[in-house]
C-alpha positions as CSV (number, residue, x, y, z in Angstrom):
1,M,-77.0,9.2,0.6
2,A,-76.0,10.6,-2.8
3,S,-74.8,8.2,-5.5
4,T,-71.0,8.1,-5.9
5,T,-71.3,7.6,-9.7
6,E,-73.8,10.3,-10.6
7,V,-72.3,13.8,-11.2
8,P,-74.7,16.3,-9.7
9,K,-75.4,19.5,-11.6
10,S,-74.0,22.6,-9.9
11,T,-76.2,25.7,-9.6
12,L,-73.1,27.8,-8.8
13,P,-69.8,28.4,-10.7
14,Y,-66.5,26.8,-9.7
15,P,-63.2,28.7,-9.6
16,P,-60.5,27.5,-12.1
17,L,-58.5,24.4,-11.3
18,H,-54.9,24.9,-10.2
19,Q,-53.7,22.9,-13.2
20,D,-50.1,24.1,-13.0
21,K,-49.5,23.3,-9.3
22,K,-47.8,20.2,-7.9
23,F,-49.8,20.3,-4.6
24,V,-53.2,21.7,-3.6
25,V,-54.7,22.0,-0.2
26,L,-58.5,21.7,0.0
27,T,-60.0,22.2,3.4
28,D,-63.4,22.3,5.1
29,W,-64.2,25.6,6.8
30,D,-66.6,25.0,9.7
31,G,-64.9,23.3,12.6
32,T,-61.7,22.7,10.7
33,I,-60.3,26.1,10.1
34,T,-62.7,27.8,12.5
35,T,-63.3,27.4,16.2
36,Y,-65.5,29.2,18.8
37,D,-63.9,31.6,21.2
38,S,-64.8,30.0,24.5
39,N,-63.2,32.9,26.4
40,D,-66.0,35.2,25.1
41,C,-69.2,33.5,26.3
42,K,-71.6,36.3,25.6
43,Y,-73.4,37.9,22.7
44,R,-72.2,41.4,22.0
45,I,-75.2,42.6,19.9
46,P,-77.9,44.2,22.0
47,S,-80.7,42.9,19.8
48,L,-79.7,39.4,20.6
49,L,-79.9,39.7,24.4
50,R,-83.5,38.8,24.5
51,H,-82.6,35.5,22.7
52,R,-79.6,34.8,24.9
53,R,-78.7,31.3,25.7
54,S,-75.4,30.2,27.4
55,P,-73.1,29.4,24.4
56,T,-71.8,25.9,24.3
57,S,-68.0,25.7,24.8
58,D,-67.6,23.1,22.1
59,S,-69.4,25.1,19.3
60,R,-66.4,25.0,16.9
61,S,-67.9,26.2,13.7
62,T,-70.0,29.0,12.2
63,I,-73.0,26.8,11.4
64,T,-72.7,24.8,14.7
65,Y,-72.5,28.1,16.6
66,M,-75.6,29.5,14.9
67,T,-77.6,26.3,15.3
68,D,-76.6,25.8,18.9
69,N,-77.1,29.4,20.1
70,L,-79.4,31.1,17.6
71,G,-81.4,28.1,16.3
72,F,-83.0,25.0,17.9
73,G,-80.0,24.1,20.1
74,K,-77.2,21.6,20.5
75,E,-79.2,18.6,21.6
76,K,-81.3,18.5,18.4
77,R,-78.4,19.4,16.2
78,R,-76.3,16.6,17.6
79,A,-79.1,14.1,17.2
80,M,-79.5,15.1,13.6
81,N,-75.8,14.6,13.0
82,L,-76.0,11.1,14.3
83,E,-79.0,10.4,12.0
84,I,-76.8,11.6,9.1
85,L,-74.0,9.2,10.2
86,G,-76.6,6.4,10.5
87,K,-77.9,7.2,7.0
88,K,-81.4,7.8,8.3
89,V,-81.6,11.3,6.8
90,T,-79.5,13.1,4.1
91,F,-77.1,15.8,5.1
92,R,-78.9,18.2,2.7
93,D,-82.2,17.9,4.5
94,A,-80.9,17.9,8.0
95,F,-78.6,20.9,7.4
96,K,-81.4,22.9,5.9
97,E,-83.5,22.2,8.9
98,M,-80.7,23.4,11.2
99,L,-80.3,26.7,9.2
100,D,-84.1,27.3,9.0
101,S,-84.2,27.2,12.8
102,V,-81.8,30.2,12.7
103,A,-83.4,32.0,9.8
104,V,-86.8,32.1,11.3
105,K,-85.6,34.4,14.1
106,H,-82.5,36.1,12.9
107,P,-81.8,38.2,9.8
108,F,-78.8,37.2,7.7
109,D,-76.8,40.4,8.3
110,E,-77.3,39.9,12.1
111,C,-75.9,36.3,11.8
112,K,-72.9,37.6,9.9
113,E,-72.1,40.1,12.6
114,V,-72.5,37.5,15.4
115,L,-70.1,35.2,13.7
116,K,-67.5,37.9,13.0
117,Q,-67.5,38.6,16.8
118,N,-67.5,35.0,18.1
119,I,-65.6,32.8,15.6
120,V,-61.8,32.5,15.6
121,L,-59.2,30.6,13.6
122,D,-57.6,27.3,14.5
123,S,-54.5,28.3,16.3
124,G,-52.2,27.1,13.6
125,F,-54.0,28.1,10.5
126,R,-52.5,31.5,9.9
127,D,-48.9,30.1,9.9
128,F,-50.1,27.1,7.8
129,F,-51.6,29.5,5.2
130,K,-48.5,31.7,5.2
131,W,-46.3,28.6,4.6
132,C,-48.5,27.4,1.7
133,K,-48.5,30.9,0.1
134,A,-44.7,31.1,0.3
135,H,-44.3,27.6,-1.2
136,D,-46.8,28.1,-4.0
137,V,-49.4,25.6,-2.6
138,P,-52.9,26.9,-3.2
139,V,-55.4,26.7,-0.4
140,V,-59.1,26.2,-1.4
141,I,-61.9,26.2,1.1
142,V,-64.5,23.5,0.3
143,S,-67.5,24.1,2.5
144,S,-71.1,23.3,3.1
145,G,-71.6,26.7,4.5
146,M,-72.5,29.9,2.7
147,E,-70.0,32.0,0.9
148,P,-71.1,35.4,2.2
149,L,-70.7,34.2,5.8
150,I,-67.3,32.5,5.0
151,R,-65.9,35.6,3.2
152,A,-67.0,37.9,6.0
153,V,-65.5,35.9,8.8
154,L,-62.3,35.0,6.8
155,S,-61.6,38.6,5.8
156,N,-62.2,39.6,9.4
157,L,-59.7,37.1,10.7
158,I,-56.8,37.2,8.2
159,G,-57.5,40.4,6.4
160,E,-59.0,41.0,3.0
161,E,-55.7,40.8,1.1
162,D,-54.9,37.3,2.3
163,A,-58.5,36.2,2.1
164,A,-58.6,37.2,-1.6
165,H,-55.9,34.5,-2.2
166,I,-58.2,31.7,-1.0
167,D,-60.8,30.3,-3.4
168,I,-64.1,29.3,-1.8
169,V,-66.3,26.4,-3.2
170,S,-69.4,26.4,-1.1
171,N,-73.1,26.9,-1.0
172,H,-74.7,30.4,-1.2
173,V,-77.6,32.2,0.4
174,K,-81.0,33.1,-1.0
175,E,-82.5,36.3,0.6
176,L,-86.3,36.2,0.5
177,P,-88.7,39.1,-0.1
178,D,-90.0,38.9,3.5
179,G,-86.5,39.6,4.9
180,K,-85.9,36.0,5.8
181,W,-83.2,33.8,4.1
182,E,-82.4,30.2,3.2
183,I,-79.5,28.2,2.0
184,Q,-78.9,27.9,-1.8
185,Y,-77.4,24.5,-2.3
186,R,-74.6,24.1,-4.9
187,H,-75.9,20.5,-5.7
188,P,-79.6,20.5,-4.7
189,T,-80.2,17.1,-6.3
190,S,-77.5,15.5,-4.2
191,G,-78.1,14.2,-0.7
192,Y,-75.1,16.2,0.4
193,G,-76.4,19.5,-0.8
194,H,-72.8,20.2,-1.7
195,D,-71.0,17.1,-2.9
196,K,-67.5,18.0,-2.0
197,S,-66.0,15.2,-4.1
198,Q,-66.8,17.4,-7.2
199,A,-64.2,19.9,-6.0
200,I,-61.6,17.0,-6.1
201,L,-62.5,14.7,-8.9
202,P,-61.9,17.2,-11.8
203,Y,-58.2,17.2,-10.8
204,R,-58.0,13.5,-11.7
205,D,-58.8,14.3,-15.4
206,I,-56.0,16.8,-16.0
207,P,-52.5,15.9,-17.2
208,N,-50.0,15.6,-14.3
209,P,-52.6,16.1,-11.6
210,P,-51.3,17.6,-8.3
211,T,-51.1,15.8,-5.0
212,L,-54.3,16.7,-3.1
213,F,-54.5,17.2,0.6
214,F,-57.9,17.4,2.1
215,F,-58.7,18.6,5.7
216,G,-62.1,17.9,7.3
217,D,-63.8,17.1,10.6
218,G,-67.5,16.2,10.2
219,V,-70.5,14.8,8.4
220,S,-70.3,17.4,5.7
221,D,-66.9,16.0,4.6
222,M,-68.0,12.4,4.0
223,S,-68.5,12.9,0.3
224,A,-64.9,14.0,-0.1
225,A,-63.1,11.7,2.3
226,K,-62.1,8.9,0.0
227,H,-61.0,11.0,-3.0
228,A,-58.0,12.9,-1.5
229,D,-54.5,11.7,-1.9
230,L,-53.9,12.4,1.8
231,L,-56.8,13.0,4.1
232,F,-56.4,14.9,7.4
233,V,-59.2,14.5,10.0
234,K,-59.4,16.9,12.8
235,L,-59.7,15.3,16.3
236,K,-61.8,17.5,18.6
237,G,-62.1,17.4,22.4
238,D,-65.9,17.5,22.3
239,N,-66.2,13.9,21.1
240,E,-68.0,15.1,17.9
241,N,-65.4,13.3,15.7
242,D,-67.9,12.3,13.1
243,L,-65.6,12.1,10.1
244,H,-63.1,10.0,12.0
245,E,-65.8,7.5,12.9
246,Y,-67.1,7.5,9.4
247,C,-63.7,6.9,7.9
248,K,-63.0,4.0,10.3
249,T,-66.3,2.4,9.4
250,E,-65.7,2.8,5.6
251,G,-62.0,1.8,5.7
252,I,-60.7,5.2,4.6
253,N,-57.2,5.8,5.9
254,H,-56.4,9.2,7.3
255,V,-54.1,11.2,9.5
256,L,-55.5,12.7,12.7
257,F,-54.5,16.3,13.7
258,R,-55.6,18.6,16.4
259,N,-54.6,21.9,14.8
260,F,-52.9,23.1,11.6
261,S,-49.5,23.4,13.4
262,E,-49.4,19.6,13.6
263,A,-50.5,19.2,10.0
264,L,-47.9,21.7,8.7
265,D,-45.0,19.5,9.5
266,V,-46.5,16.6,7.6
267,V,-47.5,18.7,4.5
268,A,-44.1,20.4,4.4
269,N,-42.3,17.0,4.4
270,V,-44.4,15.8,1.5
271,V,-44.0,19.0,-0.5
272,E,-40.3,19.2,0.1
273,G,-39.8,15.5,-0.9
274,K,-38.8,14.2,2.5
275,E,-41.8,12.0,2.7
276,T,-44.4,10.5,0.3
277,V,-48.1,10.1,0.9
278,T,-47.5,6.4,1.3
279,T,-44.8,6.8,3.9
280,V,-46.9,9.3,5.8
281,L,-49.9,6.9,5.9
282,E,-47.5,4.0,7.0
283,K,-46.3,6.1,9.9
284,K,-49.3,8.2,10.9
285,G,-52.3,6.6,9.2
286,V,-55.1,5.4,11.5
287,L,-55.6,2.2,9.5
288,P,-52.8,-0.3,8.8
289,V,-51.3,0.1,5.3
């Protein structure tokens, strides 16, 4: 995988650091904030009916949803995730192959509409975001997805006004002359495509750096896992708990959560001074402290 010492060059700009804040939440998007609406197991765009495949009930993210239902399917996608965990292939190369399997058949705008109709929020995220906003804790999405898709779905789910308060650090999309599209990686020279640690590490170089909470769930979050002050790893019922397995293997302590309602109590206690990162990890950390 990518070197942990080499700083990859970014092809895309970063939002300003929140230098004056005491706490900052950085969170993955796909599968962490988002989930698939399993109560709506149908496509609602007529042009997709000819491609219809029974959606998988555990497709919890925008990219997973697209790959499983519009691309080459869950079985191959899952096999590639395991190859990433086993360091047989880079996340960058595997992820591009997943997305290319979608792009070859479906225009970008069509994908955007499908996701807007089929992706929903984690049940606790809206209240979590409102609490953070009220307590001056910025929320930054750090994603291996593509910003136009994230913005479209996020604005659809929480409204444009609230969505505008959330910075997004992600990859982008390159639309090609033939009508097809491909991912534009933020860090094309990195094996991660988007090295999420680079959204965290600059905070370490500022005076009085804030306490950083990071939320993630899968292989795209491996590059960020060891750099947060307090890492939350989402535990999912589909047994695709790749970040949890990675952190156990690498000895990275973390707190498990099933939805943002559970995480809110922990974050609030730290922000309000009732707990410290150390005491949280002593009580709730997966690994012994």
